[in-house]
N, C-alpha and C positions, 0 to 999 in steps of 0.2 A: 366416213359418212358420204353418201351419194344422194343425189336429188332426183326425185321422180321426174320423168320426162327427158332426162339427159340421154341423148342418142348414143353417147360413147360408153355408157355403163357396160354394155355387153362385150366391149373390147378391153376392159380394164384388166391388166395382168394380175394385179393383187387380188381383186375380187374373184377372179376365175380360179384362184388356188383353193377356194372354199368349195368342197365337193357337195355340200348340202344346199339345194336350191332354196329351201325355206330359210336357212341361215343367211344366205346372200340377200334374200328379200328383206330380212329384218335390218339390214344395213342401209336401206334406202329410205330417206326422209320423204314423207308424203306431203303433197301440196295441201295446205289448209286455207281454203278460200274464206272461211269464216273469220280468220285472224288477219287476212290480208287487207291492205288499204288500196282500193282501186286507183290506178294510175300513179301509185307511189311505191308500194312495198308488197312483195310476195312473202307469205309466211309458210313455213314447213314444220311438220310435227315429226319428231324422232324420239322415240322412247327407248331408254336403256334398261334392259332387264339384266340384273346382276346374277341371279341364280335360277336354276330350274331348267326344264326342257326347252323353254323358249328364251334362254339367256342369249344376250347379244354376243356375237363372236368377237373375241379380241385377238390381235395378231400373235400374242405370246401363248394362247391357249386354244388351239384349233381342235 
């Protein structure tokens, strides 16, 4: 899992082994300001999809 806004995501050697840009994008957790607590906690949303065309990529099933 990766976090939105991380400037090093594009340099990650594991993530770059996934040829499908949409699949790589699904591995990035999105900042959820509605669930964050100001000056205390940042919250991120990351949904795992187990089956179908939008399934989350797992390292043993590329």
